[in-house]
C-alpha positions as MATLAB code, in Angstrom:
seq = 'MMEHCCGLLTAKKEPVPLKSVEVELEVRDHVATVVSTLTYENKEDKPIEAVFVFPLPGDAAVCHFSATIGQTQIVAEVKEKQEAREDYDDALSSGQQAFLLEESEQSPDIFSLSVGSLPPGESASIRLEYVTELAVQADDGLRFCLPAVLNPRYQPQGSKGASVQVTSVPASLVPYSLSFSARVSSPRPVSKVESNCSLDPLQYLNTEQTQATVKLASGHKFDRDVEVLIYYKDAHQPTAVVEAGQASAKPGSLMGDPVVMLSLYPEFPKAVMSSVASCGEFVLLLDRSGSMDSRMNNSECRETRISSARDTLLLLLKSLPMGCYFNIYSFGSDYEHIFPESVEYSQMTMETALEKVEQMGADLGGTQILKPLKHIYSKSCIPGQPRQLFVFTDGEVGNTKEVISLVKKNSGSHRCFSFGIGEGASSALVNGLAKEGGGHAQFITGTDRMQPKVMQSLRFALQPAVEDVSVTWDLPKGVSATVLSPPITALFQGQRSLVYAQLTGQSSEAAEGGVTVKYSLAGHPSQSQLHFALRPAEDTGLTVHRLAARTLIRSLEMEKSDLTGQHDDGVKKKVVEVSVQSGVSSAFTAFIAVNKGDGKAIQGPLVRRDVPTGRFTMTCSTPHLIVCRAMPMRSHGASRSQPHLLKGKMGKPAKPHGKQMQLSEPQRMTKKSSDAGLRLKGCSVDMCLPEQTRDPLLQLVSLQKASGCWVLDPDLAAALGKTSEEVENTKPASVFRELWATILALIWLHGFKKDAQEEWELLAMKAASWVRAQKAACVAECVEAGNDVLGCYVQKGDLGL';
ca = [
      12.484   21.685   20.892;
      16.300   21.643   20.423;
      17.891   21.834   23.712;
      21.751   22.273   23.183;
      22.781   22.312   26.713;
      21.917   20.673   29.461;
      23.367   20.383   33.454;
      26.053   18.911   32.443;
      28.058   20.570   29.695;
      29.332   24.634   31.299;
      30.564   27.477   29.926;
      33.923   25.940   30.330;
      32.591   22.483   28.538;
      32.595   21.028   32.439;
      32.278   16.641   31.995;
      28.793   15.015   33.054;
      30.006   12.331   35.644;
      27.768    9.289   34.344;
      30.954    7.607   32.155;
      29.356    4.199   30.955;
      25.942    2.010   31.290;
      26.929   -1.658   31.785;
      23.870   -3.951   31.562;
      23.515   -8.346   32.241;
      20.673   -9.321   30.945;
      19.472  -13.157   32.649;
      16.491  -14.523   31.476;
      14.729  -17.751   32.716;
      11.881  -19.193   30.244;
       9.754  -15.949   30.867;
      11.618  -13.932   33.956;
      14.334  -11.561   33.238;
      16.983  -10.512   35.227;
      18.768   -7.228   34.847;
      22.113   -5.754   36.598;
      22.953   -2.486   35.345;
      26.327   -1.169   35.939;
      26.752    2.823   36.152;
      29.663    4.126   36.273;
      30.491    8.010   37.352;
      34.060    9.641   37.383;
      34.409   13.105   39.005;
      36.840   15.166   36.467;
      36.744   18.986   38.196;
      38.952   20.211   40.804;
      35.243   20.200   43.325;
      32.842   17.644   45.617;
      29.841   16.987   43.588;
      26.122   15.263   43.517;
      25.268   13.410   40.128;
      21.394   13.571   39.790;
      20.336   10.468   37.790;
      16.404   10.530   36.474;
      16.394    7.237   34.206;
      13.368    4.837   33.310;
      13.044    1.154   33.700;
       9.902   -1.356   32.872;
       6.875   -0.610   35.153;
       6.405   -3.812   36.289;
      10.113   -4.026   37.117;
      10.850   -5.336   40.726;
      13.977   -3.347   41.675;
      15.679   -5.464   44.006;
      18.887   -4.681   44.763;
      21.209   -1.411   45.197;
      24.773   -0.549   45.624;
      28.028    1.341   45.186;
      31.646    0.753   44.789;
      33.919    2.833   45.486;
      37.886    2.037   45.378;
      37.561   -0.826   47.111;
      34.861   -0.204   49.302;
      31.561   -1.559   48.113;
      28.498   -0.014   49.875;
      25.133   -2.211   49.962;
      22.034   -0.290   50.130;
      19.469   -1.173   52.413;
      14.882   -0.097   52.084;
      13.818    2.259   54.052;
      10.644    4.197   54.125;
      11.111    7.035   52.219;
      11.459   10.117   54.212;
      13.130    8.812   56.411;
      15.968    7.761   54.034;
      16.246   11.401   52.339;
      16.700   12.623   55.448;
      19.799    9.686   56.304;
      21.028   10.945   52.390;
      20.755   14.502   53.501;
      22.177   14.332   56.912;
      25.190   12.493   55.337;
      25.555   15.210   52.923;
      26.012   17.691   55.372;
      28.376   15.656   57.522;
      30.751   15.293   54.064;
      30.105   11.985   53.986;
      29.217    9.660   50.210;
      25.797    8.618   49.635;
      23.345    7.654   47.411;
      20.083    7.587   47.278;
      17.637    5.625   44.567;
      13.516    6.503   45.086;
      11.327    5.951   42.591;
       8.592    8.455   41.567;
       5.431    9.187   43.245;
       3.703    9.790   40.312;
       5.026    6.721   37.415;
       6.601    3.156   39.006;
       8.318    4.100   35.761;
      10.283    6.544   36.942;
      14.013    6.322   39.057;
      16.053    9.281   40.154;
      19.041    7.781   41.163;
      21.220   10.666   44.101;
      25.365   10.000   43.930;
      26.468   12.494   46.792;
      29.622   14.087   47.721;
      31.394   12.464   44.567;
      35.478   13.626   45.579;
      37.867   15.398   42.693;
      38.765   13.005   40.742;
      36.467    9.900   42.363;
      35.314    7.032   40.895;
      32.265    5.816   42.048;
      30.189    2.074   40.410;
      26.485    2.108   41.040;
      25.051   -1.768   40.791;
      21.498   -2.194   40.558;
      19.682   -5.132   39.802;
      15.765   -6.074   39.132;
      13.545   -8.581   38.167;
      10.550   -8.166   34.871;
       8.332  -10.760   33.629;
       8.570  -10.404   29.631;
       5.804   -9.780   28.235;
       3.754  -12.183   24.852;
       3.967  -10.325   21.719;
       1.660  -11.046   18.970;
       3.664  -13.365   17.439;
       4.290  -15.151   20.522;
       7.978  -13.646   21.150;
       9.083  -12.667   24.405;
       9.803   -8.759   24.687;
      12.225   -7.054   26.710;
      13.080   -3.108   26.640;
      16.102   -1.267   28.422;
      14.460    1.781   27.902;
      17.136    4.555   26.492;
      14.436    7.327   26.701;
      12.666    9.543   29.424;
      10.081   11.725   27.467;
       9.246   15.178   29.733;
       6.092   14.118   31.231;
       3.895   16.587   31.181;
       1.683   17.069   34.549;
      -1.472   18.879   34.702;
      -2.036   21.852   36.817;
      -2.618   21.497   40.120;
      -1.751   17.508   39.812;
      -0.203   16.594   43.571;
       3.564   16.272   43.998;
       6.329   17.431   42.312;
       6.814   16.803   39.188;
       9.930   14.849   38.352;
      12.900   17.316   36.400;
      14.169   15.410   33.207;
      17.454   17.139   31.712;
      17.277   15.559   27.600;
      20.301   16.622   25.392;
      19.861   14.949   21.360;
      20.144   11.884   21.688;
      24.075   12.334   19.635;
      25.133   14.337   22.248;
      24.419   11.313   25.436;
      28.232   11.283   26.465;
      27.844    7.430   27.919;
      27.870    4.738   26.431;
      26.385    1.325   26.872;
      27.121   -2.721   26.792;
      24.494   -5.013   26.890;
      25.113   -8.602   27.191;
      22.419  -11.368   27.837;
      22.144  -15.173   28.632;
      18.243  -16.712   28.096;
      17.195  -20.402   28.872;
      14.367  -22.253   29.142;
      12.971  -25.855   29.071;
      12.565  -25.040   25.441;
      14.939  -25.081   22.827;
      15.858  -21.164   21.680;
      14.616  -20.544   18.184;
      16.228  -16.994   18.087;
      16.915  -13.845   19.163;
      16.250   -9.787   17.166;
      16.992   -6.839   18.117;
      16.161   -3.380   16.678;
      20.174   -2.830   17.338;
      22.611   -4.746   15.730;
      23.735   -7.754   17.839;
      26.607  -10.261   17.676;
      25.629  -13.682   16.495;
      23.806  -16.373   18.913;
      26.064  -18.237   21.088;
      23.882  -22.240   21.705;
      26.287  -23.221   24.924;
      24.399  -26.712   25.014;
      23.913  -28.949   22.226;
      19.805  -29.187   23.117;
      19.527  -24.813   22.543;
      17.983  -24.752   25.386;
      20.869  -22.044   26.181;
      22.174  -19.491   24.332;
      24.027  -15.517   24.606;
      24.397  -12.468   22.523;
      25.731   -9.217   22.306;
      24.995   -6.067   21.601;
      27.830   -5.303   18.684;
      30.390   -2.995   19.837;
      29.504    1.275   19.473;
      26.432    1.866   20.242;
      25.845    4.763   22.050;
      22.481    4.164   24.250;
      20.991    6.727   21.808;
      17.796    4.370   21.716;
      15.714    2.040   23.958;
      17.229   -1.546   23.162;
      14.714   -3.955   22.708;
      15.058   -7.952   22.258;
      13.004  -10.602   21.705;
      13.253  -13.521   22.749;
      11.620  -17.303   20.597;
      10.930  -20.456   21.983;
       9.297  -23.343   20.676;
       6.506  -24.622   21.786;
       5.405  -20.734   24.040;
       2.327  -21.766   24.574;
       2.636  -24.201   27.600;
       1.951  -23.565   31.094;
       4.401  -23.772   33.750;
       4.864  -23.759   37.283;
       7.203  -23.024   39.394;
       8.322  -23.252   43.011;
      10.891  -21.092   44.666;
      12.186  -21.987   48.519;
      11.749  -18.906   51.129;
      14.354  -17.872   52.526;
      16.878  -19.032   55.288;
      16.999  -16.334   57.597;
      13.709  -15.355   56.723;
      10.887  -15.792   59.099;
       8.584  -19.154   58.327;
       5.109  -17.806   57.748;
       6.325  -14.475   55.983;
       6.015  -13.947   52.326;
       9.899  -14.362   52.144;
       9.946  -17.297   54.520;
       7.811  -19.821   53.237;
       7.794  -21.066   49.640;
       5.871  -19.119   46.720;
       4.366  -20.551   43.701;
       4.484  -18.859   40.078;
       2.143  -20.252   37.867;
       1.962  -19.560   33.747;
      -1.686  -20.337   32.848;
      -2.054  -20.126   28.417;
      -5.540  -20.583   28.160;
      -6.570  -22.300   24.872;
     -10.291  -21.416   24.115;
     -12.748  -24.065   21.321;
     -11.619  -23.235   17.855;
     -15.562  -22.930   17.070;
     -16.289  -20.232   19.332;
     -12.649  -18.234   18.246;
     -13.893  -18.335   14.923;
     -16.920  -16.379   15.382;
     -16.806  -12.774   15.630;
     -19.026  -10.091   17.363;
     -21.173   -8.015   15.527;
     -21.944   -5.755   18.169;
     -20.359   -3.161   20.659;
     -19.176    0.741   21.555;
     -15.171    1.047   20.441;
     -14.906    4.363   22.369;
     -11.450    4.914   20.337;
      -9.167    7.535   21.903;
      -6.405    9.137   20.476;
      -3.192   11.320   22.160;
      -2.999   14.778   20.293;
       0.038   16.243   22.533;
       2.665   18.199   20.323;
       5.320   15.284   21.031;
       2.370   13.111   18.445;
       4.803   14.771   15.312;
       7.457   13.210   15.924;
       8.526    9.885   13.901;
       7.528    6.940   14.291;
      11.546    5.504   15.002;
      14.857    7.014   15.431;
      15.657    6.221   11.708;
      15.380    8.219    7.935;
      11.375    6.878    8.329;
       9.233   10.177    7.858;
       6.243    8.726    9.355;
       5.073   10.540   12.091;
       3.174    9.218   15.369;
       0.099   10.819   14.561;
      -0.435   10.143   10.676;
       0.782    6.237   11.514;
      -2.452    6.675   13.711;
      -4.418    8.395   11.556;
      -3.955    5.607    8.930;
      -4.649    2.961   11.564;
      -7.828    4.369   12.626;
      -8.425    4.244    8.830;
      -8.469    0.241    9.117;
      -9.862    0.124   12.550;
     -12.563    2.127   11.176;
     -12.953   -0.205    8.195;
     -12.922   -3.491    9.766;
     -15.291   -2.269   11.972;
     -19.006   -5.088   12.247;
     -22.044   -3.207   10.947;
     -24.635   -3.190   14.159;
     -21.649   -1.916   16.576;
     -20.889    1.557   18.104;
     -18.709    4.329   17.938;
     -16.935    7.013   18.790;
     -13.764    9.037   18.337;
     -12.456   11.272   21.325;
      -9.028   13.181   21.028;
      -7.021   15.530   23.606;
      -3.866   17.039   24.201;
      -4.917   20.481   26.667;
      -7.976   19.826   26.370;
     -10.063   17.232   24.103;
     -13.085   16.890   21.222;
     -14.666   14.565   20.075;
     -16.282   13.496   16.507;
     -19.887   12.966   17.831;
     -21.759   14.223   21.417;
     -22.688   10.439   22.040;
     -21.665    7.040   20.693;
     -23.326    6.051   17.285;
     -24.520    3.054   15.031;
     -21.646    2.267   12.658;
     -23.098    2.905    8.889;
     -21.821    4.558    5.970;
     -22.628    7.697    6.525;
     -20.946    7.881   10.038;
     -17.619    5.922    9.166;
     -17.412    8.777    5.718;
     -18.399   11.980    8.849;
     -15.484   10.406   11.473;
     -13.317    9.656    8.563;
     -13.413   13.144    6.971;
     -12.417   14.129   10.995;
      -9.565   11.839   11.204;
      -8.091   13.500    8.192;
      -7.826   16.796    9.813;
      -6.392   15.575   13.161;
      -2.701   16.639   13.773;
      -0.175   16.879   16.661;
      -2.023   20.365   17.947;
      -3.629   19.883   21.024;
      -1.210   21.151   23.241;
      -0.316   18.777   25.934;
      -1.341   15.525   27.553;
      -4.080   15.567   29.490;
      -5.751   12.717   29.049;
      -7.760   12.281   32.669;
     -10.069   14.702   31.152;
     -11.238   12.838   28.414;
     -11.360    9.835   30.316;
     -14.278   11.222   33.098;
     -15.795   12.241   30.037;
     -16.403    8.905   27.933;
     -17.108    7.272   31.884;
     -19.500    9.944   32.513;
     -21.341    8.312   29.241;
     -24.083    5.601   29.818;
     -23.484    2.070   28.583;
     -25.601    0.618   25.284;
     -27.501   -1.869   26.681;
     -26.127   -5.129   24.519;
     -23.543   -3.434   23.330;
     -20.298   -3.866   25.323;
     -17.653   -0.951   25.569;
     -14.222   -1.584   24.324;
     -11.697    1.250   24.639;
      -8.782    1.622   23.123;
      -6.241    4.796   23.478;
      -3.837    6.049   21.705;
      -0.435    7.530   23.556;
       2.498    7.917   22.956;
       2.937    8.082   27.331;
       4.272   11.279   28.054;
       2.106   12.631   31.648;
       3.166   13.166   34.692;
      -0.491   11.717   36.885;
       0.027    8.022   35.770;
      -1.081    6.467   39.014;
      -3.964    8.908   39.265;
      -5.367    7.699   35.815;
      -4.505    4.413   36.063;
      -7.124    5.012   39.417;
     -10.209    5.804   37.357;
      -9.892    3.273   35.068;
      -9.814    1.156   37.695;
     -12.646    2.686   39.656;
     -14.519    1.642   35.927;
     -13.042   -1.623   34.779;
     -17.019   -3.163   34.921;
     -17.918   -0.901   32.902;
     -15.584   -1.120   29.918;
     -12.682   -3.143   28.478;
      -9.655   -0.638   28.423;
      -6.717   -1.878   24.941;
      -3.923    0.425   24.817;
      -1.399    1.464   22.358;
       2.137    3.134   23.660;
       3.522    4.899   20.829;
       7.380    5.308   19.838;
      10.237    5.683   22.008;
      10.018    6.771   26.091;
       6.245    5.574   26.301;
       5.227    5.077   29.861;
       4.876    1.304   29.855;
       3.463    2.134   33.471;
       0.592    3.748   32.082;
       0.624    1.610   28.885;
       0.407   -1.442   30.655;
      -1.327    0.175   33.771;
      -4.189    0.527   31.562;
      -5.187   -2.737   30.064;
      -4.335   -4.257   33.344;
      -6.772   -2.597   35.011;
      -8.682   -1.772   32.113;
      -9.346   -5.997   31.565;
      -7.876   -5.232   28.170;
      -4.222   -6.215   26.209;
      -1.142   -3.219   25.905;
       0.638   -3.432   22.795;
       3.688   -1.285   22.508;
       4.684    0.406   19.375;
       8.557    0.904   18.521;
      11.621    0.997   16.256;
      10.250   -0.007   13.293;
       7.259   -1.699   13.945;
       4.275   -1.128   11.892;
       0.754   -0.047   14.757;
      -1.701   -1.431   12.058;
      -0.898   -4.823   13.031;
      -0.706   -4.440   16.383;
      -4.424   -2.871   16.605;
      -5.765   -5.116   15.054;
      -4.954   -8.147   16.911;
      -6.428   -6.023   19.608;
      -9.515   -5.461   17.783;
      -9.719   -8.874   17.674;
      -9.387   -9.804   20.975;
     -12.647   -7.306   21.492;
     -14.597   -8.746   18.579;
     -13.890  -12.438   20.614;
     -16.610  -13.133   23.196;
     -15.556  -11.428   27.280;
     -14.323  -13.943   29.115;
     -16.121  -13.873   32.472;
     -16.823  -15.646   35.901;
     -13.123  -16.748   35.448;
     -12.176  -18.274   39.086;
      -9.229  -20.114   40.406;
      -9.153  -22.973   42.861;
      -6.228  -25.108   44.587;
      -5.892  -28.876   45.129;
      -3.006  -29.064   48.159;
      -1.745  -32.272   50.130;
      -3.609  -32.188   53.610;
      -1.642  -29.267   55.428;
      -0.669  -27.164   52.764;
      -2.731  -23.998   52.074;
      -2.122  -21.162   49.304;
      -2.671  -17.069   49.444;
      -2.962  -15.871   46.077;
      -0.619  -12.212   45.987;
      -1.493  -11.537   42.799;
      -4.959   -9.371   41.665;
      -8.006  -11.260   40.699;
      -7.628  -12.478   36.550;
     -10.090  -10.238   35.038;
      -9.424  -10.924   31.517;
      -8.020  -13.913   29.811;
      -7.295  -14.055   26.053;
      -6.494  -16.906   23.444;
      -2.668  -17.102   22.751;
      -2.034  -14.670   25.888;
      -0.043  -15.576   29.173;
      -1.602  -15.189   32.660;
       0.187  -14.919   35.781;
      -0.883  -15.879   38.994;
       1.525  -15.558   43.045;
       0.722  -17.491   45.297;
       2.859  -18.026   48.703;
       1.801  -21.482   49.968;
       2.118  -22.325   53.914;
       2.615  -25.836   55.357;
       4.563  -28.831   55.297;
       4.257  -31.369   52.404;
       6.754  -34.729   51.549;
       9.452  -34.394   49.204;
       7.030  -35.900   46.003;
       3.646  -34.353   46.739;
       1.715  -32.579   44.386;
      -0.125  -29.488   43.720;
      -2.751  -28.875   41.715;
      -4.810  -25.450   39.858;
      -7.967  -25.212   37.989;
      -9.306  -22.185   36.252;
     -12.596  -21.640   35.461;
     -14.594  -19.329   33.184;
     -17.594  -18.258   31.300;
     -16.897  -17.813   27.950;
     -20.131  -17.260   25.380;
     -22.271  -18.960   27.828;
     -19.939  -22.028   27.478;
     -18.551  -22.858   31.127;
     -14.911  -23.471   29.911;
     -11.447  -25.149   32.690;
      -7.492  -25.296   32.426;
      -5.717  -26.480   34.118;
      -1.990  -27.612   35.355;
      -0.304  -29.815   38.312;
       2.594  -29.576   39.337;
       5.588  -30.651   42.223;
       5.937  -29.076   45.077;
       9.731  -29.565   45.702;
      10.938  -26.306   45.192;
      12.865  -25.589   41.589;
      17.177  -24.996   42.139;
      18.941  -22.175   41.098;
      16.093  -19.195   41.356;
      17.213  -17.315   43.744;
      14.658  -15.372   45.060;
      13.630  -13.985   41.562;
       9.890  -15.304   42.212;
       9.868  -14.084   45.243;
      10.486  -10.288   44.919;
       8.113  -10.545   41.802;
       5.051  -11.957   43.685;
       6.326   -8.800   46.180;
       6.284   -6.479   43.553;
       2.982   -7.466   42.435;
       1.976   -7.294   46.169;
       3.026   -3.822   46.538;
       1.410   -2.812   43.345;
      -2.259   -4.092   44.247;
      -2.122   -2.922   47.534;
      -1.142    0.783   45.654;
      -3.748    0.837   44.240;
      -6.233   -0.618   46.186;
      -7.162    2.364   48.214;
      -5.628    4.684   46.308;
      -8.459    7.468   45.704;
      -8.569   10.113   42.567;
      -6.731   12.889   44.196;
      -3.877   10.101   45.194;
      -3.863   10.367   48.927;
      -4.027    6.623   50.216;
      -4.755    5.236   53.466;
      -2.401    4.892   56.419;
      -2.842    1.319   56.734;
      -2.297    0.311   53.458;
       1.070    2.401   53.434;
       2.498    1.050   56.812;
       1.463   -3.289   54.952;
       3.736   -1.151   51.816;
       6.205   -0.546   53.911;
       6.504   -3.520   55.321;
       6.452   -6.143   52.559;
       8.505   -3.695   50.293;
      10.836   -3.677   53.546;
      11.040   -7.385   54.375;
      11.523   -7.890   50.381;
      13.980   -5.746   49.796;
      11.608   -4.272   46.712;
      11.001   -0.404   46.215;
       7.909    0.815   45.900;
       6.253    4.594   45.843;
       6.248    4.901   49.987;
      10.297    3.315   49.896;
      13.937    3.699   49.012;
      17.377    3.063   48.456;
      20.132    4.477   50.860;
      23.021    3.485   51.358;
      25.998    5.429   53.250;
      29.679    5.060   53.302;
      31.281    6.553   56.233;
      34.698    5.209   55.575;
      37.157    6.922   57.354;
      34.913    9.560   58.778;
      36.944   12.378   57.158;
      34.915   14.714   55.622;
      35.037   16.015   52.081;
      36.213   19.093   52.124;
      34.374   21.905   49.161;
      31.255   23.416   48.296;
      29.428   20.778   46.935;
      27.596   21.252   43.728;
      24.485   19.892   41.980;
      24.897   17.919   38.263;
      21.812   16.314   36.706;
      22.670   14.213   34.231;
      21.379   14.175   31.001;
      18.725   11.310   29.373;
      18.619   10.670   25.586;
      16.412   12.322   23.820;
      14.987   12.302   20.141;
      14.248   15.888   18.126;
      11.529   14.600   15.474;
       9.527   17.992   14.253;
      11.016   20.969   12.851;
      11.644   22.925   15.218;
      14.448   25.050   12.915;
      14.503   25.492    9.536;
      16.765   22.420    8.726;
      15.843   18.334    9.257;
      17.441   16.281   12.191;
      18.553   12.592   10.513;
      19.296    9.811   12.941;
      20.649    7.059   11.991;
      18.499    3.621    9.980;
      17.547    1.034   13.064;
      17.943   -2.369   11.514;
      14.841   -4.679   12.893;
      12.780   -7.648   11.505;
      10.428   -6.860    8.502;
       6.788   -6.857   10.293;
       4.999   -7.504    6.147;
       6.396   -5.846    2.704;
       3.792   -2.948    2.764;
       5.022   -0.006    4.204;
       2.316    2.437    5.270;
       3.740    5.972    3.684;
       3.037    9.780    5.550;
      -0.461   10.619    5.366;
      -2.861   10.418    2.198;
      -6.020    9.797    3.689;
      -9.218   10.171    1.454;
     -12.612   11.083    2.196;
     -15.840    9.911    0.421;
     -14.967   13.169   -1.717;
     -11.065   11.385   -2.148;
      -9.722   15.166   -1.704;
      -6.144   14.695    0.342;
      -5.532   15.673    3.053;
      -4.802   19.423    4.981;
      -1.526   19.901    6.295;
      -1.150   18.254   10.267;
       0.713   20.442   13.417;
       2.068   24.185   13.708;
       3.613   25.486   11.909;
       6.817   27.393   12.379;
       6.777   30.877   11.000;
      10.362   31.255    8.677;
      11.197   34.291    7.764;
      10.593   35.210    3.506;
      14.052   33.530    2.637;
      13.073   30.755    4.185;
      10.099   30.017    3.336;
       9.268   26.640    1.298;
       7.336   27.015   -1.156;
       6.072   22.814   -2.270;
       4.005   22.312   -5.664;
       1.482   19.546   -5.267;
      -0.458   19.008   -8.540;
      -3.275   17.857   -6.129;
      -3.194   20.118   -3.351;
      -1.291   23.434   -3.976;
       0.008   23.863   -0.797;
       2.790   26.854    0.763;
       4.365   25.581    3.387;
       5.641   28.977    6.421;
       8.012   25.890    7.940;
       7.338   22.614    7.961;
       6.996   19.357   10.146;
       8.361   16.454    9.321;
       6.122   14.364    7.629;
       5.184   17.675    4.805;
       9.359   18.747    4.846;
      10.687   15.913    2.844;
      10.054   14.525   -0.401;
       6.576   13.791   -1.545;
       5.830    9.985   -1.638;
       2.888    7.338   -3.110;
       0.773    5.940   -1.000;
       0.377    2.236    0.206;
      -1.736    1.065   -1.897;
      -2.897   -1.156    0.505;
      -4.333    1.606    2.533;
      -5.725    3.607   -0.785;
      -7.733    0.304   -1.499;
      -8.811    0.093    1.970;
      -9.643    3.577    2.446;
     -12.805    3.087   -0.610;
     -14.626    0.018    1.446;
     -17.922    0.901    2.206;
     -19.103    0.403    5.947;
     -21.002   -2.755    4.486;
     -17.953   -4.288    3.101;
     -18.176   -3.913   -0.478;
     -16.220   -1.916   -2.577;
     -17.984   -0.209   -5.864;
     -16.690   -0.336   -9.349;
     -15.408    3.052  -10.269;
     -11.797    4.296  -11.555;
     -10.593    4.710   -8.086;
     -10.672    0.777   -7.443;
      -9.133    0.729  -10.591;
      -5.916    2.876   -9.960;
      -5.686    0.494   -6.995;
      -5.706   -2.515   -8.061;
      -2.779   -1.481  -10.467;
      -5.226   -1.689  -13.722;
      -7.137    0.915  -15.775;
     -10.814    1.094  -15.271;
     -11.238   -0.087  -19.037;
      -9.521   -3.091  -17.692;
     -11.866   -4.103  -14.847;
     -14.615   -2.709  -16.885;
     -14.525   -5.005  -19.625;
     -13.552   -8.348  -18.186;
     -16.679   -8.210  -16.039;
     -19.205  -11.763  -16.421;
     -22.286  -10.257  -18.367;
     -24.579  -11.816  -15.068;
     -22.738   -9.844  -12.126;
     -23.697   -6.726  -11.273;
     -20.925   -4.601  -10.224;
     -20.534   -4.102   -6.494;
     -20.182   -8.052   -6.286;
     -17.258   -7.958   -9.392;
     -15.656   -5.453   -7.069;
     -15.558   -6.782   -4.545;
     -14.467   -9.989   -5.809;
     -11.595   -8.127   -7.869;
     -10.177   -6.598   -3.807;
     -10.359   -9.780   -1.957;
      -8.633  -11.982   -4.575;
      -6.245   -8.451   -4.945;
      -5.248   -8.947   -1.395;
      -4.799  -12.463   -1.057;
      -2.586  -12.367   -3.995;
      -0.895   -8.918   -3.276;
      -0.427   -8.444   -0.335;
      -0.840  -12.246    2.351;
       2.245  -10.811    4.485;
       0.150   -7.995    6.130;
      -2.499  -10.106    6.011;
      -3.499   -9.518   10.048;
      -4.115   -5.753    9.685;
      -6.989   -6.873    6.698;
      -8.190   -9.826    7.500;
     -10.982   -8.390    9.400;
     -12.350   -5.532    6.981;
     -11.622   -9.022    4.222;
     -14.211  -11.120    6.537;
     -16.439   -8.671    6.259;
     -16.217   -8.233    2.562;
     -16.857  -12.174    2.432;
     -19.815  -12.220    4.319;
     -21.107   -9.516    2.007;
     -20.594  -11.798   -0.335;
     -21.897  -14.639    0.765;
     -25.199  -12.221    1.889;
     -26.423  -11.559   -2.344;
     -26.444  -15.732   -2.802;
     -25.212  -15.046   -6.420;
     -24.815  -18.623   -8.479;
     -21.037  -16.590  -10.220;
     -19.407  -17.108   -7.422;
     -16.845  -19.461   -9.055;
     -17.104  -17.554  -12.832;
     -16.074  -14.307  -11.178;
     -12.992  -15.381   -9.182;
     -11.649  -17.404  -12.514;
     -12.658  -14.135  -14.112;
     -10.717  -11.878  -11.384;
      -7.711  -14.219  -11.114;
      -7.345  -13.382  -14.424;
      -7.899   -9.603  -14.543;
      -5.100   -9.137  -11.830;
      -2.636  -12.173  -12.512;
      -3.187  -13.978   -9.491;
      -4.089  -17.453   -8.518;
      -6.449  -16.850   -5.331;
      -8.373  -19.969   -4.864;
     -12.522  -19.712   -4.092;
     -11.711  -20.730   -0.614;
      -9.097  -18.516    0.171;
     -11.705  -15.867   -0.023;
     -13.920  -16.868    2.909;
     -16.879  -17.627   -0.107;
];
């Protein structure tokens, strides 16, 4: 709902103390160092305490925090959280300036920054530094995201710990600006840098094009996530970086010893990867909380998150192999499931599921994901059908660690593939689900289409599972490795796995080390090897050590955490020790800085001000629509999914979705529709705009049978852009109708939707398999006739026939 006020916009229009955010990004290969400078100014006539709750990437290691007031700089230190809070309160009560930065206990991607006792007319600059690994995308790009949105997190009743209080305002009213610049360097050339926001042209710094800089175009309001995609040539090379320890740290400690970071890219045999499993239990879990009725992005696009999810479920259901089992759950304040138990995939069960999917709206209230997960895990696994869990959510939950802990507890019985939908999805939740569930995480933001990313994960799920993963080290005598990362449980073709290890002992300058990763793939033992120099790299600072410390801290936090969120005291003590030693934040520590200055107390009553975070209002909770600016972004294929008009087996249009606001009679909107005749009271985003024709690709896909074939009927002819007579009268005489229809559909997909192949590739493979199973002698004749009808030039071999 629209909020017209926030903590800093009082009746007197008192200004917000946060003036600007300046971000400098330095990317070295696949590791990013981010320095954010937040400038505050107190224009009030009394001292204030500004509180700014903001998101960071869930896997970020916050490693530096300092404040500058006038000419004085104060560098914060890491302390145990309660001790840091007491120091902060003591400073404020004695009239001193203090700064406190702490991580939320519920979710590691939420931080709270308190700026205490800022005198009238005074300015303060806060410098925050963190390091993070960049995730590899489906197209081999490395993704950096600077979150602008912190959606209010849904906190289930009875959850332990206070939820974070967030003041949010419409994005257009965010009263501070953002400047953003990036420097990229790598051993390999930088081929391009893309963003969902306008960038100045990429500037190369050397002739080899291994170093480049780029800036956000001027005038950007921090009203959406800033996503940057970096592409290198030959991105799949395994690498090792050895970083020297801190000279002042004790030898034998994490910060005193060298640390190695291994980046592994396993390459699996093509013969194994070309085979697609025909078994598995696919459990699809869809978020239907109210926030899923928001638009997919901050543009004039009218597709909502829930409508895109429905289209994606259509593609998923059509792409499942015959012989597998499946079920669909949806959740909000409570949860629903289509079948009491997972059922075998067939034409009848697929149609039943699609009819239910048609009716799914963002109408189940809050975001209680824990309940359905517990119910899913309570069901026995089906012998010979490996369980694959797909979770779709916009990530607005407050009990992130509790949810991830449950997934980890059940990680031996399934793989979990997660999808963060829209701006502000919790990276801690989405990445944590996949990491602990041995699966793969995807984020759908900006103008990304959900379908290709989900289909890539389905291909991963249909690949043979990698089992019995082990890592062995080959090091010179006197040198040993202590692995700091949790054991590798999942390996996927083309996806990077990272291993951190502390190296203890002495070696010669020219010494080399090696690591071997062994695993079993479809019953075949395989291995990957990497050799590296033990001599530390130059100019890496302590980036690798901090990432290693962050990895160890996250592992320890999960290790002894039970489902009530309680932690073993010994583990907490170890986390605090590692956090303080490395200067990296954790759930049990905080950064504290106190400016004792000249010892004079700041006069006047202290007033608390909450700095608002940006929020996008994308549903019609008032009689008018909110229209946001368009976002330039790279194209992900020519076809664009339109608002939902799914058809089930009867071909009936979908019913309207989502809760509708009741308006008085003069405000009611009437929408005349030849196929629905709906009278709308109020609206939701995908319903209150002019009607749009359905995406032809989804129209064709919706007509495919579970077996993979199509039926020759008027609906198919319309989807192909032809009349019934055109497809009926050109059928070769010796060909039966389903075979002709299926070959026409395959030719159309290859001829007109090649750019969206990753979306339909699996269902086309199923169709081609069905055609081959018919053992028809006239396939070549059909392909030739089909090309003539559709005006295409597709070869029989291209169709997999």
